[in-house]
C-alpha positions in Angstrom: -0.1 0.0 0.0 1.2 3.5 -0.9 1.7 5.6 2.3 2.7 9.1 2.7 6.2 8.0 3.9 6.5 5.9 0.8 5.7 8.9 -1.4 8.1 11.1 0.5 10.9 8.5 0.3 10.2 8.3 -3.6 10.1 12.0 -3.9 13.4 12.2 -1.9 14.9 9.6 -4.2 14.0 11.6 -7.2 15.4 14.7 -5.8 18.7 12.9 -4.8 18.8 11.4 -8.3 18.3 14.7 -10.2 21.8 16.1 -9.6 23.3 12.8 -11.0 21.1 13.3 -14.2 22.4 16.8 -14.6 26.0 15.8 -14.1 25.6 13.1 -16.7 25.1 15.9 -19.3 28.4 17.9 -19.5 28.3 21.6 -19.8 28.6 23.0 -23.3 31.1 23.0 -24.9 32.7 19.7 -23.9 34.5 19.1 -27.3 35.7 21.0 -30.3 33.3 23.3 -32.1 33.2 23.4 -36.0 32.3 26.6 -37.8 31.6 25.9 -41.5 32.4 29.0 -43.7 30.6 28.6 -47.1 33.1 30.8 -49.0 36.8 30.3 -49.7 39.5 31.4 -47.2 40.9 34.9 -47.3 37.7 37.0 -47.6 35.6 38.9 -44.9 33.3 36.0 -44.1 36.3 33.8 -43.4 38.4 36.5 -41.6 35.7 37.3 -39.1 35.0 33.5 -38.4 38.7 32.8 -37.7 39.1 36.0 -35.5 35.9 35.6 -33.5 36.4 31.7 -33.4 39.7 32.4 -31.7 37.9 34.4 -29.0 35.5 31.5 -28.4 38.3 29.1 -28.2 40.1 31.2 -25.6 37.0 31.8 -23.7 35.8 28.2 -23.5 39.0 26.2 -23.6 37.7 24.2 -26.6 39.1 24.1 -30.1 37.2 26.0 -32.8 37.7 24.5 -36.2 37.1 26.6 -39.3 36.0 24.4 -42.2 35.7 26.2 -45.5 32.9 24.7 -47.8 32.6 26.9 -50.7 30.5 26.3 -53.8 27.1 27.0 -55.4 26.9 30.6 -54.1 27.2 29.3 -50.6 24.6 26.7 -50.8 27.0 23.7 -50.4 28.2 24.7 -46.9 24.7 25.8 -45.8 23.1 22.6 -46.8 25.9 20.7 -44.9 25.2 22.5 -41.6 21.4 22.3 -42.1 21.8 18.5 -42.0 24.3 18.5 -39.0 23.3 17.5 -35.4 21.5 20.2 -33.5 24.0 19.7 -30.5 25.9 23.1 -30.6 29.1 21.7 -32.2 28.3 22.8 -35.7 27.7 26.2 -36.9 27.5 28.1 -40.3 29.1 31.5 -40.9 27.9 33.1 -44.0 26.6 36.3 -45.5 23.0 37.2 -45.0 22.5 36.6 -48.8 22.8 33.0 -48.3 19.7 33.1 -46.2 17.9 35.9 -48.0 18.7 36.1 -51.6 19.5 32.4 -52.4 15.8 31.5 -51.8 14.9 33.5 -54.7 17.9 32.8 -57.0 17.8 29.0 -56.6 15.0 26.6 -57.1 16.5 24.1 -54.8 19.3 25.5 -52.7 19.4 22.3 -50.5 18.0 23.9 -47.3 15.1 26.0 -46.1 16.6 29.1 -44.5 13.7 29.7 -42.3 13.0 26.2 -41.1 16.6 24.7 -41.0 18.5 27.5 -39.2 18.4 29.7 -36.1 20.6 32.7 -36.5 22.9 33.1 -33.5 24.4 36.4 -34.2 24.9 38.9 -37.2 27.9 41.1 -37.8 27.1 44.1 -40.0 29.2 43.8 -43.0 30.1 47.4 -43.7 29.8 49.7 -46.7 30.5 48.5 -50.2 31.3 51.7 -52.1 30.0 52.6 -55.5 33.0 53.6 -57.7 33.7 54.7 -61.2 36.6 54.3 -63.7 38.9 57.2 -63.8 37.7 57.9 -67.4 34.2 58.7 -66.1 33.8 62.4 -65.2 31.4 61.8 -62.2 32.2 62.6 -58.6 28.7 61.8 -57.2 25.5 59.9 -58.1 23.8 62.7 -59.9 26.7 63.3 -62.1 26.9 59.5 -62.8 23.2 59.4 -63.7 23.7 62.4 -66.1 26.6 60.5 -67.6 24.7 57.3 -68.0 21.9 59.2 -69.8 24.5 60.1 -72.6 27.0 57.2 -72.7 27.1 53.5 -72.6 27.7 52.2 -69.1 28.8 48.7 -67.9 28.2 48.2 -64.2 30.2 45.4 -62.6 28.5 43.0 -60.1 30.3 40.1 -58.3 27.2 37.9 -58.6 23.7 37.6 -60.0 21.3 39.1 -57.4 24.1 40.9 -55.6 23.8 44.3 -54.0 25.6 45.7 -57.0 23.1 44.1 -59.3 20.2 45.6 -57.3 21.8 49.0 -57.1 22.5 49.3 -60.8 19.0 48.0 -61.8 17.5 50.5 -59.3 19.1 53.3 -61.2 17.8 51.9 -64.5 14.3 51.7 -63.1 14.2 55.1 -61.4 15.8 57.1 -64.0 15.0 55.3 -67.2 18.7 54.4 -67.9 20.1 51.5 -69.9 23.0 50.5 -67.7 24.3 47.1 -68.6 24.9 45.0 -65.5 27.9 42.5 -66.0 27.6 39.7 -63.4 30.8 38.0 -62.5 31.6 34.9 -60.4 33.3 36.9 -57.5 35.1 40.2 -57.2 38.7 39.4 -58.5 37.8 39.2 -62.2 35.5 42.2 -62.0 38.2 44.5 -60.6 40.5 43.1 -63.3 38.1 44.3 -65.9 37.6 47.5 -64.0 41.4 48.1 -64.0 41.4 47.4 -67.8 38.7 50.0 -68.4 36.0 47.8 -69.8 33.7 48.6 -66.9 32.7 52.1 -66.1 31.4 51.5 -62.6 31.2 48.8 -60.0 30.4 48.1 -56.4 32.5 45.9 -54.0 34.6 45.6 -50.8 37.2 48.1 -49.9 39.8 45.5 -49.5 39.3 43.9 -53.0 39.3 47.3 -54.8 42.2 48.8 -52.8 44.9 48.3 -55.3 42.9 50.2 -57.9 42.2 52.9 -55.4 45.9 53.4 -54.5 46.8 53.6 -58.3 44.1 56.1 -58.9 42.3 53.8 -61.5 38.9 54.2 -59.8 37.0 57.0 -57.8 34.5 56.4 -55.1 31.3 58.3 -55.6 28.9 57.0 -53.0 28.5 54.8 -49.9 25.1 53.1 -50.6 24.2 53.1 -46.9 22.6 55.4 -44.3 25.8 56.1 -42.5 29.3 57.0 -43.7 32.1 54.3 -43.7 35.1 54.6 -41.4 37.5 53.9 -44.2 35.8 56.5 -46.4 34.9 59.2 -43.9 34.6 61.9 -46.7 32.5 59.8 -49.0 28.8 61.0 -48.8 26.3 58.2 -48.5 23.4 57.7 -51.0 21.0 59.0 -48.5 23.0 62.3 -48.2 22.9 62.6 -52.0 19.1 62.2 -52.1 19.0 58.5 -53.2 16.7 57.1 -50.5 15.1 54.1 -52.2 15.7 50.6 -50.7 17.7 49.7 -53.8 20.2 52.5 -52.9 20.5 52.0 -49.2 21.7 48.4 -49.0 22.8 46.5 -45.9 23.5 43.1 -44.7 25.4 41.2 -42.0 27.6 38.1 -41.6 25.3 35.5 -40.2 26.4 32.9 -37.5 23.7 30.2 -37.7 23.0 26.9 -36.0 20.8 23.9 -36.9 17.3 25.0 -36.0 16.8 22.6 -33.2 20.0 23.7 -31.3 19.1 24.1 -27.5 18.3 27.6 -26.8 20.8 28.0 -23.9 23.6 27.0 -26.3 22.3 29.4 -28.9 22.3 32.2 -26.2 25.7 31.4 -24.9 27.2 31.3 -28.3 25.5 34.6 -29.2 27.1 36.1 -26.1 30.5 34.8 -27.0 30.2 36.0 -30.7 29.2 39.5 -29.6 31.9 39.6 -27.0 34.5 38.6 -29.7 34.3 42.0 -31.4 36.0 43.5 -28.3 38.7 40.9 -28.1 42.1 41.7 -29.5 41.9 39.4 -32.6 38.2 40.4 -33.2 39.0 44.1 -33.0 42.0 43.8 -35.2 40.1 41.9 -37.8 37.2 44.4 -37.7 39.5 47.3 -38.1 41.3 45.7 -41.1 37.9 45.5 -42.9 36.7 48.9 -41.8 33.8 47.5 -39.7 32.6 49.7 -37.0 29.1 48.3 -36.0 29.1 45.7 -33.3 27.6 42.3 -33.9 23.8 41.9 -33.2 22.9 39.4 -30.6 20.5 36.4 -31.2 17.3 38.3 -30.3 18.4 41.4 -32.4 19.4 39.5 -35.4 16.3 37.5 -35.4 14.1 40.5 -35.6 16.2 42.2 -38.1 16.3 39.0 -40.3 12.5 39.7 -40.9 13.1 43.3 -41.7 15.9 42.3 -44.2 13.8 39.7 -46.0 11.0 42.2 -46.3 13.2 44.8 -47.9 15.5 42.7 -50.0 13.4 39.9 -51.5 11.1 42.3 -53.4 14.2 44.0 -54.9 15.6 40.5 -56.1 12.2 39.6 -57.6 12.2 42.9 -59.5 15.4 41.8 -61.2 13.4 39.1 -63.0 16.0 36.4 -62.6 15.1 32.9 -63.6 16.1 30.7 -60.6 18.8 28.2 -61.3 
């Protein structure tokens, strides 16, 4: 017969057993963490992952492994992480375009960005200036539009559906221009052609265009953003120049994501570590080298901003009329 004493003994046994159950689950992280970067080594996405990962390693005492898995505009690496165990030991470090643009640009990217991932943190990726070749007599966006009305203009873009593609097409639509967007597979060949003079304008990262800037082969005319860039403090933004449409005020972030079912306490802890990494010595140096000034968004902030980014960018991509691959 069950008595009150029996119930108390049973309850007491359960309470005594609980700490043992908790102890059986080691605190995270208990082994090495892998961060998959879905682009090649050497760029912004890879550099931030390595610098911030170094801080996570120092803070936790566990090795952080950076595993580059480029290909298919980032889809290969993203799909790999989407299928990984949701145990807090595999993360994806990518650009926001992998989660936003790729759903429109590809019929089957190999993952569902909304269902397969939870975004842990987002590091604002800075300003990508609009530049013109030295042969183009424009020093601002209005002068460039006037030039494009009277002359043939090729505008370089590092990929179909990129911010550069959106910006150039936005100029065409708003001002009735016929700028030809030339889409490349990456920045390197684009800047080669820019240096050769076969492109009249382009957009891209300050690091990739730096050699041409130093030689005086190109001239920045606008920062397509709402705030000036630290590396180009004297370069007016598109907003300051009166170009306020969404196509001319572009932004994004480097997204650290985890498989969707990753436990929330792990997501929150990794978010705190990633945000803190920006203030670490390796993180601060890496951000300075790329001209990044905005601190990473935490899990709650980036989750909310993800919805805003989709709402602004996806319609712009659809306007391009790209047939999904």
